[in-house]
N, CA, C, O and CB atoms as a CASP TS submission, in Angstrom:
PFRMAT TS
TARGET T0000
AUTHOR 0000-0000-0000
METHOD Language model
MODEL 1
PARENT N/A
ATOM      1  N   MET     1    -139.416 161.203  73.071  1.00  0.00           N
ATOM      2  CA  MET     1    -140.635 161.868  73.484  1.00  0.00           C
ATOM      3  C   MET     1    -140.324 163.198  74.169  1.00  0.00           C
ATOM      4  O   MET     1    -141.000 164.195  73.921  1.00  0.00           O
ATOM      5  CB  MET     1    -141.442 160.966  74.415  1.00  0.00           C
ATOM      6  N   LEU     2    -139.310 163.218  75.024  1.00  0.00           N
ATOM      7  CA  LEU     2    -138.942 164.452  75.699  1.00  0.00           C
ATOM      8  C   LEU     2    -138.544 165.523  74.696  1.00  0.00           C
ATOM      9  O   LEU     2    -138.934 166.682  74.838  1.00  0.00           O
ATOM     10  CB  LEU     2    -137.807 164.202  76.681  1.00  0.00           C
ATOM     11  N   ASP     3    -137.774 165.148  73.689  1.00  0.00           N
ATOM     12  CA  ASP     3    -137.363 166.113  72.674  1.00  0.00           C
ATOM     13  C   ASP     3    -138.568 166.750  71.994  1.00  0.00           C
ATOM     14  O   ASP     3    -138.566 167.956  71.745  1.00  0.00           O
ATOM     15  CB  ASP     3    -136.472 165.441  71.636  1.00  0.00           C
ATOM     16  N   ALA     4    -139.580 165.975  71.693  1.00  0.00           N
ATOM     17  CA  ALA     4    -140.783 166.504  71.052  1.00  0.00           C
ATOM     18  C   ALA     4    -141.518 167.467  71.986  1.00  0.00           C
ATOM     19  O   ALA     4    -142.094 168.455  71.530  1.00  0.00           O
ATOM     20  CB  ALA     4    -141.718 165.354  70.633  1.00  0.00           C
ATOM     21  N   SER     5    -141.500 167.186  73.270  1.00  0.00           N
ATOM     22  CA  SER     5    -142.161 168.045  74.249  1.00  0.00           C
ATOM     23  C   SER     5    -141.441 169.371  74.421  1.00  0.00           C
ATOM     24  O   SER     5    -142.063 170.372  74.776  1.00  0.00           O
ATOM     25  CB  SER     5    -142.255 167.340  75.583  1.00  0.00           C
ATOM     26  N   LEU     6    -140.149 169.388  74.175  1.00  0.00           N
ATOM     27  CA  LEU     6    -139.335 170.580  74.397  1.00  0.00           C
ATOM     28  C   LEU     6    -139.185 171.445  73.151  1.00  0.00           C
ATOM     29  O   LEU     6    -138.518 172.480  73.195  1.00  0.00           O
ATOM     30  CB  LEU     6    -137.976 170.179  74.890  1.00  0.00           C
ATOM     31  N   TYR     7    -139.786 171.042  72.060  1.00  0.00           N
ATOM     32  CA  TYR     7    -139.597 171.716  70.789  1.00  0.00           C
ATOM     33  C   TYR     7    -139.901 173.212  70.846  1.00  0.00           C
ATOM     34  O   TYR     7    -139.152 174.010  70.281  1.00  0.00           O
ATOM     35  CB  TYR     7    -140.456 171.071  69.753  1.00  0.00           C
ATOM     36  N   SER     8    -140.961 173.598  71.502  1.00  0.00           N
ATOM     37  CA  SER     8    -141.390 174.997  71.505  1.00  0.00           C
ATOM     38  C   SER     8    -140.823 175.810  72.667  1.00  0.00           C
ATOM     39  O   SER     8    -141.196 176.971  72.838  1.00  0.00           O
ATOM     40  CB  SER     8    -142.886 175.060  71.544  1.00  0.00           C
ATOM     41  N   ILE     9    -139.948 175.238  73.451  1.00  0.00           N
ATOM     42  CA  ILE     9    -139.385 175.943  74.601  1.00  0.00           C
ATOM     43  C   ILE     9    -138.112 176.665  74.184  1.00  0.00           C
ATOM     44  O   ILE     9    -137.203 176.064  73.610  1.00  0.00           O
ATOM     45  CB  ILE     9    -139.099 174.963  75.766  1.00  0.00           C
ATOM     46  N   ASP    10    -138.055 177.964  74.478  1.00  0.00           N
ATOM     47  CA  ASP    10    -136.851 178.711  74.108  1.00  0.00           C
ATOM     48  C   ASP    10    -135.733 178.467  75.131  1.00  0.00           C
ATOM     49  O   ASP    10    -135.976 177.914  76.204  1.00  0.00           O
ATOM     50  CB  ASP    10    -137.165 180.227  74.003  1.00  0.00           C
ATOM     51  N   LYS    11    -134.515 178.883  74.789  1.00  0.00           N
ATOM     52  CA  LYS    11    -133.347 178.598  75.631  1.00  0.00           C
ATOM     53  C   LYS    11    -133.478 179.182  77.030  1.00  0.00           C
ATOM     54  O   LYS    11    -133.065 178.551  78.003  1.00  0.00           O
ATOM     55  CB  LYS    11    -132.093 179.137  74.977  1.00  0.00           C
ATOM     56  N   LYS    12    -134.048 180.383  77.147  1.00  0.00           N
ATOM     57  CA  LYS    12    -134.203 181.015  78.452  1.00  0.00           C
ATOM     58  C   LYS    12    -135.090 180.154  79.362  1.00  0.00           C
ATOM     59  O   LYS    12    -134.757 179.919  80.524  1.00  0.00           O
ATOM     60  CB  LYS    12    -134.800 182.431  78.297  1.00  0.00           C
ATOM     61  N   GLU    13    -136.215 179.691  78.822  1.00  0.00           N
ATOM     62  CA  GLU    13    -137.108 178.828  79.587  1.00  0.00           C
ATOM     63  C   GLU    13    -136.456 177.480  79.872  1.00  0.00           C
ATOM     64  O   GLU    13    -136.596 176.935  80.967  1.00  0.00           O
ATOM     65  CB  GLU    13    -138.424 178.627  78.839  1.00  0.00           C
ATOM     66  N   PHE    14    -135.740 176.942  78.880  1.00  0.00           N
ATOM     67  CA  PHE    14    -135.094 175.641  79.006  1.00  0.00           C
ATOM     68  C   PHE    14    -134.149 175.611  80.207  1.00  0.00           C
ATOM     69  O   PHE    14    -134.051 174.597  80.898  1.00  0.00           O
ATOM     70  CB  PHE    14    -134.329 175.302  77.723  1.00  0.00           C
ATOM     71  N   ASN    15    -133.458 176.715  80.455  1.00  0.00           N
ATOM     72  CA  ASN    15    -132.504 176.791  81.560  1.00  0.00           C
ATOM     73  C   ASN    15    -133.171 176.941  82.917  1.00  0.00           C
ATOM     74  O   ASN    15    -132.494 176.891  83.944  1.00  0.00           O
ATOM     75  CB  ASN    15    -131.566 177.937  81.342  1.00  0.00           C
ATOM     76  N   LYS    16    -134.490 177.123  82.939  1.00  0.00           N
ATOM     77  CA  LYS    16    -135.223 177.263  84.202  1.00  0.00           C
ATOM     78  C   LYS    16    -136.000 176.000  84.578  1.00  0.00           C
ATOM     79  O   LYS    16    -136.499 175.892  85.698  1.00  0.00           O
ATOM     80  CB  LYS    16    -136.178 178.437  84.112  1.00  0.00           C
ATOM     81  N   ILE    17    -136.104 175.052  83.654  1.00  0.00           N
ATOM     82  CA  ILE    17    -136.920 173.861  83.897  1.00  0.00           C
ATOM     83  C   ILE    17    -136.201 172.921  84.852  1.00  0.00           C
ATOM     84  O   ILE    17    -135.050 172.543  84.634  1.00  0.00           O
ATOM     85  CB  ILE    17    -137.242 173.138  82.572  1.00  0.00           C
ATOM     86  N   LEU    18    -136.909 172.551  85.918  1.00  0.00           N
ATOM     87  CA  LEU    18    -136.369 171.611  86.897  1.00  0.00           C
ATOM     88  C   LEU    18    -136.907 170.219  86.641  1.00  0.00           C
ATOM     89  O   LEU    18    -138.080 170.042  86.314  1.00  0.00           O
ATOM     90  CB  LEU    18    -136.705 172.056  88.325  1.00  0.00           C
ATOM     91  N   VAL    19    -136.046 169.244  86.793  1.00  0.00           N
ATOM     92  CA  VAL    19    -136.448 167.842  86.757  1.00  0.00           C
ATOM     93  C   VAL    19    -136.245 167.330  88.176  1.00  0.00           C
ATOM     94  O   VAL    19    -135.128 167.317  88.693  1.00  0.00           O
ATOM     95  CB  VAL    19    -135.617 166.995  85.683  1.00  0.00           C
ATOM     96  N   ILE    20    -137.322 166.917  88.784  1.00  0.00           N
ATOM     97  CA  ILE    20    -137.267 166.431  90.170  1.00  0.00           C
ATOM     98  C   ILE    20    -137.716 164.977  90.169  1.00  0.00           C
ATOM     99  O   ILE    20    -138.813 164.649  89.719  1.00  0.00           O
ATOM    100  CB  ILE    20    -138.167 167.304  91.133  1.00  0.00           C
ATOM    101  N   TYR    21    -136.857 164.125  90.674  1.00  0.00           N
ATOM    102  CA  TYR    21    -137.152 162.696  90.753  1.00  0.00           C
ATOM    103  C   TYR    21    -137.741 162.381  92.122  1.00  0.00           C
ATOM    104  O   TYR    21    -137.495 163.100  93.090  1.00  0.00           O
ATOM    105  CB  TYR    21    -135.876 161.846  90.493  1.00  0.00           C
ATOM    106  N   ASN    22    -138.514 161.311  92.200  1.00  0.00           N
ATOM    107  CA  ASN    22    -139.130 160.968  93.486  1.00  0.00           C
ATOM    108  C   ASN    22    -138.107 160.559  94.544  1.00  0.00           C
ATOM    109  O   ASN    22    -138.450 160.431  95.719  1.00  0.00           O
ATOM    110  CB  ASN    22    -140.129 159.848  93.294  1.00  0.00           C
ATOM    111  N   SER    23    -136.867 160.355  94.142  1.00  0.00           N
ATOM    112  CA  SER    23    -135.792 160.082  95.097  1.00  0.00           C
ATOM    113  C   SER    23    -135.316 161.364  95.784  1.00  0.00           C
ATOM    114  O   SER    23    -134.568 161.316  96.760  1.00  0.00           O
ATOM    115  CB  SER    23    -134.617 159.400  94.390  1.00  0.00           C
ATOM    116  N   GLY    24    -135.765 162.517  95.257  1.00  0.00           N
ATOM    117  CA  GLY    24    -135.340 163.798  95.801  1.00  0.00           C
ATOM    118  C   GLY    24    -134.243 164.452  94.985  1.00  0.00           C
ATOM    119  O   GLY    24    -133.919 165.621  95.197  1.00  0.00           O
ATOM    120  N   GLU    25    -133.664 163.701  94.045  1.00  0.00           N
ATOM    121  CA  GLU    25    -132.630 164.251  93.180  1.00  0.00           C
ATOM    122  C   GLU    25    -133.259 165.286  92.260  1.00  0.00           C
ATOM    123  O   GLU    25    -134.374 165.096  91.772  1.00  0.00           O
ATOM    124  CB  GLU    25    -131.928 163.131  92.361  1.00  0.00           C
ATOM    125  N   CYS    26    -132.546 166.376  92.025  1.00  0.00           N
ATOM    126  CA  CYS    26    -133.075 167.473  91.232  1.00  0.00           C
ATOM    127  C   CYS    26    -132.000 167.994  90.291  1.00  0.00           C
ATOM    128  O   CYS    26    -130.833 168.096  90.668  1.00  0.00           O
ATOM    129  CB  CYS    26    -133.595 168.602  92.138  1.00  0.00           C
ATOM    130  N   HIS    27    -132.394 168.321  89.068  1.00  0.00           N
ATOM    131  CA  HIS    27    -131.488 168.866  88.054  1.00  0.00           C
ATOM    132  C   HIS    27    -132.190 169.986  87.313  1.00  0.00           C
ATOM    133  O   HIS    27    -133.408 169.961  87.141  1.00  0.00           O
ATOM    134  CB  HIS    27    -131.020 167.763  87.064  1.00  0.00           C
ATOM    135  N   VAL    28    -131.420 170.966  86.875  1.00  0.00           N
ATOM    136  CA  VAL    28    -131.926 171.890  85.874  1.00  0.00           C
ATOM    137  C   VAL    28    -131.825 171.115  84.565  1.00  0.00           C
ATOM    138  O   VAL    28    -130.814 170.456  84.322  1.00  0.00           O
ATOM    139  CB  VAL    28    -131.112 173.281  85.839  1.00  0.00           C
ATOM    140  N   LEU    29    -132.832 171.178  83.731  1.00  0.00           N
ATOM    141  CA  LEU    29    -132.890 170.352  82.527  1.00  0.00           C
ATOM    142  C   LEU    29    -131.672 170.536  81.633  1.00  0.00           C
ATOM    143  O   LEU    29    -131.266 169.604  80.938  1.00  0.00           O
ATOM    144  CB  LEU    29    -134.141 170.669  81.747  1.00  0.00           C
ATOM    145  N   SER    30    -131.088 171.723  81.644  1.00  0.00           N
ATOM    146  CA  SER    30    -129.943 172.003  80.779  1.00  0.00           C
ATOM    147  C   SER    30    -128.625 171.459  81.323  1.00  0.00           C
ATOM    148  O   SER    30    -127.582 171.624  80.691  1.00  0.00           O
ATOM    149  CB  SER    30    -129.820 173.485  80.572  1.00  0.00           C
ATOM    150  N   SER    31    -128.660 170.804  82.500  1.00  0.00           N
ATOM    151  CA  SER    31    -127.428 170.304  83.110  1.00  0.00           C
ATOM    152  C   SER    31    -127.678 168.970  83.799  1.00  0.00           C
ATOM    153  O   SER    31    -128.769 168.719  84.310  1.00  0.00           O
ATOM    154  CB  SER    31    -126.866 171.324  84.113  1.00  0.00           C
ATOM    155  N   SER    32    -126.676 168.135  83.808  1.00  0.00           N
ATOM    156  CA  SER    32    -126.820 166.856  84.515  1.00  0.00           C
ATOM    157  C   SER    32    -126.317 166.947  85.951  1.00  0.00           C
ATOM    158  O   SER    32    -126.445 165.996  86.722  1.00  0.00           O
ATOM    159  CB  SER    32    -126.065 165.753  83.772  1.00  0.00           C
ATOM    160  N   ALA    33    -125.745 168.096  86.306  1.00  0.00           N
ATOM    161  CA  ALA    33    -125.239 168.283  87.677  1.00  0.00           C
ATOM    162  C   ALA    33    -126.415 168.420  88.641  1.00  0.00           C
ATOM    163  O   ALA    33    -127.309 169.235  88.411  1.00  0.00           O
ATOM    164  CB  ALA    33    -124.311 169.538  87.766  1.00  0.00           C
ATOM    165  N   PRO    34    -126.424 167.639  89.708  1.00  0.00           N
ATOM    166  CA  PRO    34    -127.531 167.728  90.660  1.00  0.00           C
ATOM    167  C   PRO    34    -127.501 169.064  91.413  1.00  0.00           C
ATOM    168  O   PRO    34    -126.437 169.626  91.675  1.00  0.00           O
ATOM    169  CB  PRO    34    -127.475 166.554  91.657  1.00  0.00           C
ATOM    170  N   ILE    35    -128.682 169.546  91.747  1.00  0.00           N
ATOM    171  CA  ILE    35    -128.801 170.735  92.572  1.00  0.00           C
ATOM    172  C   ILE    35    -129.685 170.397  93.758  1.00  0.00           C
ATOM    173  O   ILE    35    -130.403 169.397  93.739  1.00  0.00           O
ATOM    174  CB  ILE    35    -129.375 171.937  91.762  1.00  0.00           C
ATOM    175  N   LYS    36    -129.635 171.218  94.777  1.00  0.00           N
ATOM    176  CA  LYS    36    -130.483 171.005  95.948  1.00  0.00           C
ATOM    177  C   LYS    36    -131.703 171.903  95.831  1.00  0.00           C
ATOM    178  O   LYS    36    -131.602 173.070  95.452  1.00  0.00           O
ATOM    179  CB  LYS    36    -129.706 171.289  97.272  1.00  0.00           C
ATOM    180  N   ILE    37    -132.839 171.348  96.157  1.00  0.00           N
ATOM    181  CA  ILE    37    -134.066 172.132  96.215  1.00  0.00           C
ATOM    182  C   ILE    37    -134.620 171.982  97.623  1.00  0.00           C
ATOM    183  O   ILE    37    -134.806 170.869  98.114  1.00  0.00           O
ATOM    184  CB  ILE    37    -135.110 171.671  95.127  1.00  0.00           C
ATOM    185  N   CYS    38    -134.880 173.107  98.262  1.00  0.00           N
ATOM    186  CA  CYS    38    -135.396 173.045  99.627  1.00  0.00           C
ATOM    187  C   CYS    38    -136.898 172.780  99.585  1.00  0.00           C
ATOM    188  O   CYS    38    -137.558 173.035  98.577  1.00  0.00           O
ATOM    189  CB  CYS    38    -135.090 174.360 100.400  1.00  0.00           C
ATOM    190  N   LEU    39    -137.420 172.271 100.682  1.00  0.00           N
ATOM    191  CA  LEU    39    -138.840 171.926 100.730  1.00  0.00           C
ATOM    192  C   LEU    39    -139.724 173.168 100.609  1.00  0.00           C
ATOM    193  O   LEU    39    -140.850 173.077 100.121  1.00  0.00           O
ATOM    194  CB  LEU    39    -139.158 171.184 102.028  1.00  0.00           C
ATOM    195  N   THR    40    -139.228 174.319 101.046  1.00  0.00           N
ATOM    196  CA  THR    40    -139.989 175.558 100.903  1.00  0.00           C
ATOM    197  C   THR    40    -140.163 175.903  99.426  1.00  0.00           C
ATOM    198  O   THR    40    -141.256 176.269  98.995  1.00  0.00           O
ATOM    199  CB  THR    40    -139.290 176.715 101.647  1.00  0.00           C
ATOM    200  N   GLU    41    -139.082 175.787  98.652  1.00  0.00           N
ATOM    201  CA  GLU    41    -139.155 176.051  97.212  1.00  0.00           C
ATOM    202  C   GLU    41    -140.042 175.019  96.521  1.00  0.00           C
ATOM    203  O   GLU    41    -140.839 175.367  95.649  1.00  0.00           O
ATOM    204  CB  GLU    41    -137.745 176.045  96.587  1.00  0.00           C
ATOM    205  N   LEU    42    -139.907 173.765  96.904  1.00  0.00           N
ATOM    206  CA  LEU    42    -140.737 172.705  96.331  1.00  0.00           C
ATOM    207  C   LEU    42    -142.212 172.948  96.649  1.00  0.00           C
ATOM    208  O   LEU    42    -143.074 172.730  95.797  1.00  0.00           O
ATOM    209  CB  LEU    42    -140.295 171.326  96.861  1.00  0.00           C
ATOM    210  N   THR    43    -142.504 173.394  97.862  1.00  0.00           N
ATOM    211  CA  THR    43    -143.876 173.717  98.249  1.00  0.00           C
ATOM    212  C   THR    43    -144.451 174.793  97.334  1.00  0.00           C
ATOM    213  O   THR    43    -145.587 174.675  96.875  1.00  0.00           O
ATOM    214  CB  THR    43    -143.930 174.180  99.717  1.00  0.00           C
ATOM    215  N   LYS    44    -143.673 175.842  97.067  1.00  0.00           N
ATOM    216  CA  LYS    44    -144.144 176.919  96.192  1.00  0.00           C
ATOM    217  C   LYS    44    -144.411 176.412  94.781  1.00  0.00           C
ATOM    218  O   LYS    44    -145.395 176.808  94.156  1.00  0.00           O
ATOM    219  CB  LYS    44    -143.123 178.057  96.150  1.00  0.00           C
ATOM    220  N   LEU    45    -143.541 175.536  94.275  1.00  0.00           N
ATOM    221  CA  LEU    45    -143.735 174.980  92.937  1.00  0.00           C
ATOM    222  C   LEU    45    -144.997 174.118  92.870  1.00  0.00           C
ATOM    223  O   LEU    45    -145.754 174.194  91.902  1.00  0.00           O
ATOM    224  CB  LEU    45    -142.513 174.153  92.525  1.00  0.00           C
ATOM    225  N   VAL    46    -145.221 173.306  93.891  1.00  0.00           N
ATOM    226  CA  VAL    46    -146.412 172.450  93.933  1.00  0.00           C
ATOM    227  C   VAL    46    -147.663 173.310  94.041  1.00  0.00           C
ATOM    228  O   VAL    46    -148.647 173.069  93.340  1.00  0.00           O
ATOM    229  CB  VAL    46    -146.338 171.456  95.119  1.00  0.00           C
ATOM    230  N   GLN    47    -147.631 174.315  94.918  1.00  0.00           N
ATOM    231  CA  GLN    47    -148.781 175.201  95.060  1.00  0.00           C
ATOM    232  C   GLN    47    -149.118 175.866  93.731  1.00  0.00           C
ATOM    233  O   GLN    47    -150.287 175.923  93.348  1.00  0.00           O
ATOM    234  CB  GLN    47    -148.511 176.264  96.131  1.00  0.00           C
ATOM    235  N   GLN    48    -148.103 176.374  93.019  1.00  0.00           N
ATOM    236  CA  GLN    48    -148.354 177.044  91.742  1.00  0.00           C
ATOM    237  C   GLN    48    -148.927 176.082  90.710  1.00  0.00           C
ATOM    238  O   GLN    48    -149.821 176.446  89.946  1.00  0.00           O
ATOM    239  CB  GLN    48    -147.068 177.671  91.211  1.00  0.00           C
ATOM    240  N   SER    49    -148.417 174.863  90.686  1.00  0.00           N
ATOM    241  CA  SER    49    -148.932 173.868  89.748  1.00  0.00           C
ATOM    242  C   SER    49    -150.403 173.567  90.033  1.00  0.00           C
ATOM    243  O   SER    49    -151.210 173.444  89.112  1.00  0.00           O
ATOM    244  CB  SER    49    -148.101 172.575  89.824  1.00  0.00           C
ATOM    245  N   LEU    50    -150.737 173.453  91.303  1.00  0.00           N
ATOM    246  CA  LEU    50    -152.127 173.173  91.669  1.00  0.00           C
ATOM    247  C   LEU    50    -153.033 174.356  91.337  1.00  0.00           C
ATOM    248  O   LEU    50    -154.157 174.159  90.875  1.00  0.00           O
ATOM    249  CB  LEU    50    -152.228 172.837  93.163  1.00  0.00           C
ATOM    250  N   VAL    51    -152.560 175.578  91.564  1.00  0.00           N
ATOM    251  CA  VAL    51    -153.339 176.766  91.190  1.00  0.00           C
ATOM    252  C   VAL    51    -153.560 176.787  89.684  1.00  0.00           C
ATOM    253  O   VAL    51    -154.662 177.071  89.216  1.00  0.00           O
ATOM    254  CB  VAL    51    -152.624 178.063  91.648  1.00  0.00           C
ATOM    255  N   ASP    52    -152.500 176.484  88.924  1.00  0.00           N
ATOM    256  CA  ASP    52    -152.612 176.442  87.469  1.00  0.00           C
ATOM    257  C   ASP    52    -153.653 175.421  87.012  1.00  0.00           C
ATOM    258  O   ASP    52    -154.261 175.577  85.953  1.00  0.00           O
ATOM    259  CB  ASP    52    -151.259 176.116  86.848  1.00  0.00           C
ATOM    260  N   ASP    53    -153.854 174.377  87.817  1.00  0.00           N
ATOM    261  CA  ASP    53    -154.849 173.349  87.500  1.00  0.00           C
ATOM    262  C   ASP    53    -156.240 173.690  88.042  1.00  0.00           C
ATOM    263  O   ASP    53    -157.176 172.903  87.904  1.00  0.00           O
ATOM    264  CB  ASP    53    -154.400 172.008  88.057  1.00  0.00           C
ATOM    265  N   GLY    54    -156.370 174.881  88.666  1.00  0.00           N
ATOM    266  CA  GLY    54    -157.676 175.322  89.141  1.00  0.00           C
ATOM    267  C   GLY    54    -157.997 174.966  90.580  1.00  0.00           C
ATOM    268  O   GLY    54    -159.138 175.131  91.010  1.00  0.00           O
ATOM    269  N   GLN    55    -157.037 174.489  91.325  1.00  0.00           N
ATOM    270  CA  GLN    55    -157.261 174.157  92.731  1.00  0.00           C
ATOM    271  C   GLN    55    -157.289 175.439  93.564  1.00  0.00           C
ATOM    272  O   GLN    55    -156.687 176.443  93.185  1.00  0.00           O
ATOM    273  CB  GLN    55    -156.161 173.189  93.252  1.00  0.00           C
ATOM    274  N   CYS    56    -157.981 175.400  94.685  1.00  0.00           N
ATOM    275  CA  CYS    56    -158.008 176.554  95.584  1.00  0.00           C
ATOM    276  C   CYS    56    -157.488 176.133  96.956  1.00  0.00           C
ATOM    277  O   CYS    56    -157.303 174.945  97.218  1.00  0.00           O
ATOM    278  CB  CYS    56    -159.449 177.143  95.696  1.00  0.00           C
ATOM    279  N   CYS    57    -157.258 177.091  97.810  1.00  0.00           N
ATOM    280  CA  CYS    57    -156.784 176.874  99.187  1.00  0.00           C
ATOM    281  C   CYS    57    -155.429 176.178  99.232  1.00  0.00           C
ATOM    282  O   CYS    57    -155.137 175.465 100.193  1.00  0.00           O
ATOM    283  CB  CYS    57    -157.800 176.053  99.967  1.00  0.00           C
ATOM    284  N   VAL    58    -154.606 176.370  98.219  1.00  0.00           N
ATOM    285  CA  VAL    58    -153.317 175.678  98.167  1.00  0.00           C
ATOM    286  C   VAL    58    -152.289 176.285  99.110  1.00  0.00           C
ATOM    287  O   VAL    58    -151.259 175.669  99.382  1.00  0.00           O
ATOM    288  CB  VAL    58    -152.780 175.697  96.756  1.00  0.00           C
ATOM    289  N   GLU    59    -152.559 177.490  99.614  1.00  0.00           N
ATOM    290  CA  GLU    59    -151.598 178.106 100.531  1.00  0.00           C
ATOM    291  C   GLU    59    -151.476 177.331 101.843  1.00  0.00           C
ATOM    292  O   GLU    59    -150.523 177.530 102.596  1.00  0.00           O
ATOM    293  CB  GLU    59    -152.004 179.543 100.821  1.00  0.00           C
ATOM    294  N   LYS    60    -152.427 176.458 102.111  1.00  0.00           N
ATOM    295  CA  LYS    60    -152.389 175.615 103.313  1.00  0.00           C
ATOM    296  C   LYS    60    -151.422 174.437 103.158  1.00  0.00           C
ATOM    297  O   LYS    60    -151.037 173.818 104.150  1.00  0.00           O
ATOM    298  CB  LYS    60    -153.791 175.092 103.630  1.00  0.00           C
ATOM    299  N   ILE    61    -151.035 174.130 101.935  1.00  0.00           N
ATOM    300  CA  ILE    61    -150.170 172.976 101.668  1.00  0.00           C
ATOM    301  C   ILE    61    -148.743 173.284 102.100  1.00  0.00           C
ATOM    302  O   ILE    61    -148.201 174.346 101.794  1.00  0.00           O
ATOM    303  CB  ILE    61    -150.208 172.592 100.168  1.00  0.00           C
ATOM    304  N   GLU    62    -148.156 172.353 102.804  1.00  0.00           N
ATOM    305  CA  GLU    62    -146.746 172.455 103.174  1.00  0.00           C
ATOM    306  C   GLU    62    -146.101 171.090 102.908  1.00  0.00           C
ATOM    307  O   GLU    62    -146.419 170.102 103.570  1.00  0.00           O
ATOM    308  CB  GLU    62    -146.573 172.894 104.688  1.00  0.00           C
ATOM    309  N   ILE    63    -145.202 171.053 101.942  1.00  0.00           N
ATOM    310  CA  ILE    63    -144.541 169.803 101.569  1.00  0.00           C
ATOM    311  C   ILE    63    -143.525 169.428 102.649  1.00  0.00           C
ATOM    312  O   ILE    63    -142.691 170.242 103.046  1.00  0.00           O
ATOM    313  CB  ILE    63    -143.848 169.932 100.178  1.00  0.00           C
ATOM    314  N   THR    64    -143.614 168.182 103.114  1.00  0.00           N
ATOM    315  CA  THR    64    -142.670 167.707 104.131  1.00  0.00           C
ATOM    316  C   THR    64    -141.657 166.714 103.568  1.00  0.00           C
ATOM    317  O   THR    64    -140.634 166.441 104.195  1.00  0.00           O
ATOM    318  CB  THR    64    -143.426 167.063 105.279  1.00  0.00           C
ATOM    319  N   ASP    65    -141.947 166.170 102.372  1.00  0.00           N
ATOM    320  CA  ASP    65    -140.972 165.326 101.679  1.00  0.00           C
ATOM    321  C   ASP    65    -141.333 165.264 100.195  1.00  0.00           C
ATOM    322  O   ASP    65    -142.453 165.593  99.806  1.00  0.00           O
ATOM    323  CB  ASP    65    -140.928 163.893 102.301  1.00  0.00           C
ATOM    324  N   VAL    66    -140.395 164.848  99.390  1.00  0.00           N
ATOM    325  CA  VAL    66    -140.574 164.843  97.940  1.00  0.00           C
ATOM    326  C   VAL    66    -141.708 163.913  97.514  1.00  0.00           C
ATOM    327  O   VAL    66    -142.449 164.232  96.584  1.00  0.00           O
ATOM    328  CB  VAL    66    -139.279 164.429  97.252  1.00  0.00           C
ATOM    329  N   CYS    67    -141.851 162.790  98.170  1.00  0.00           N
ATOM    330  CA  CYS    67    -142.923 161.844  97.813  1.00  0.00           C
ATOM    331  C   CYS    67    -144.298 162.485  97.955  1.00  0.00           C
ATOM    332  O   CYS    67    -145.202 162.194  97.172  1.00  0.00           O
ATOM    333  CB  CYS    67    -142.843 160.584  98.694  1.00  0.00           C
ATOM    334  N   GLN    68    -144.462 163.349  98.940  1.00  0.00           N
ATOM    335  CA  GLN    68    -145.730 164.047  99.127  1.00  0.00           C
ATOM    336  C   GLN    68    -146.030 164.941  97.918  1.00  0.00           C
ATOM    337  O   GLN    68    -147.177 165.031  97.480  1.00  0.00           O
ATOM    338  CB  GLN    68    -145.699 164.887 100.425  1.00  0.00           C
ATOM    339  N   ALA    69    -145.008 165.591  97.388  1.00  0.00           N
ATOM    340  CA  ALA    69    -145.188 166.442  96.201  1.00  0.00           C
ATOM    341  C   ALA    69    -145.688 165.612  95.027  1.00  0.00           C
ATOM    342  O   ALA    69    -146.617 166.020  94.329  1.00  0.00           O
ATOM    343  CB  ALA    69    -143.864 167.151  95.826  1.00  0.00           C
ATOM    344  N   PHE    70    -145.083 164.458  94.806  1.00  0.00           N
ATOM    345  CA  PHE    70    -145.508 163.586  93.711  1.00  0.00           C
ATOM    346  C   PHE    70    -146.935 163.096  93.921  1.00  0.00           C
ATOM    347  O   PHE    70    -147.707 163.004  92.968  1.00  0.00           O
ATOM    348  CB  PHE    70    -144.559 162.394  93.579  1.00  0.00           C
ATOM    349  N   TYR    71    -147.286 162.784  95.159  1.00  0.00           N
ATOM    350  CA  TYR    71    -148.643 162.330  95.462  1.00  0.00           C
ATOM    351  C   TYR    71    -149.664 163.426  95.134  1.00  0.00           C
ATOM    352  O   TYR    71    -150.695 163.157  94.517  1.00  0.00           O
ATOM    353  CB  TYR    71    -148.755 161.919  96.949  1.00  0.00           C
ATOM    354  N   LEU    72    -149.367 164.663  95.550  1.00  0.00           N
ATOM    355  CA  LEU    72    -150.296 165.776  95.307  1.00  0.00           C
ATOM    356  C   LEU    72    -150.451 166.096  93.829  1.00  0.00           C
ATOM    357  O   LEU    72    -151.505 166.561  93.396  1.00  0.00           O
ATOM    358  CB  LEU    72    -149.827 167.012  96.040  1.00  0.00           C
ATOM    359  N   LEU    73    -149.402 165.848  93.056  1.00  0.00           N
ATOM    360  CA  LEU    73    -149.423 166.207  91.634  1.00  0.00           C
ATOM    361  C   LEU    73    -149.772 165.047  90.707  1.00  0.00           C
ATOM    362  O   LEU    73    -149.815 165.230  89.491  1.00  0.00           O
ATOM    363  CB  LEU    73    -148.092 166.761  91.240  1.00  0.00           C
ATOM    364  N   GLN    74    -150.018 163.874  91.247  1.00  0.00           N
ATOM    365  CA  GLN    74    -150.216 162.694  90.400  1.00  0.00           C
ATOM    366  C   GLN    74    -151.415 162.812  89.470  1.00  0.00           C
ATOM    367  O   GLN    74    -151.409 162.202  88.401  1.00  0.00           O
ATOM    368  CB  GLN    74    -150.377 161.476  91.260  1.00  0.00           C
ATOM    369  N   ASP    75    -152.436 163.568  89.833  1.00  0.00           N
ATOM    370  CA  ASP    75    -153.611 163.703  88.971  1.00  0.00           C
ATOM    371  C   ASP    75    -153.608 165.018  88.193  1.00  0.00           C
ATOM    372  O   ASP    75    -154.589 165.348  87.527  1.00  0.00           O
ATOM    373  CB  ASP    75    -154.879 163.604  89.802  1.00  0.00           C
ATOM    374  N   SER    76    -152.510 165.767  88.275  1.00  0.00           N
ATOM    375  CA  SER    76    -152.410 167.046  87.551  1.00  0.00           C
ATOM    376  C   SER    76    -152.220 166.783  86.076  1.00  0.00           C
ATOM    377  O   SER    76    -151.797 165.705  85.659  1.00  0.00           O
ATOM    378  CB  SER    76    -151.247 167.909  88.093  1.00  0.00           C
ATOM    379  N   ALA    77    -152.545 167.798  85.301  1.00  0.00           N
ATOM    380  CA  ALA    77    -152.385 167.714  83.851  1.00  0.00           C
ATOM    381  C   ALA    77    -150.958 167.555  83.541  1.00  0.00           C
ATOM    382  O   ALA    77    -150.587 167.463  82.371  1.00  0.00           O
ATOM    383  CB  ALA    77    -152.946 168.928  83.139  1.00  0.00           C
TER
END
């Protein structure tokens, strides 16, 4: 299923895609090596995702842990 979802993504975009697990582990999709993502960066990603979904006032959101990010995004497209 993942392969089908990635069909239209070019290599440049592929190297920018982050996979974040609810355990806090994070990888760039093109590598299995774990990377660290700070909560400030995660907050920006969550805010942008919510804006993309039409939410407003997202600048007030501040992620304090990874589980909170998953909770906020659970109903996103």
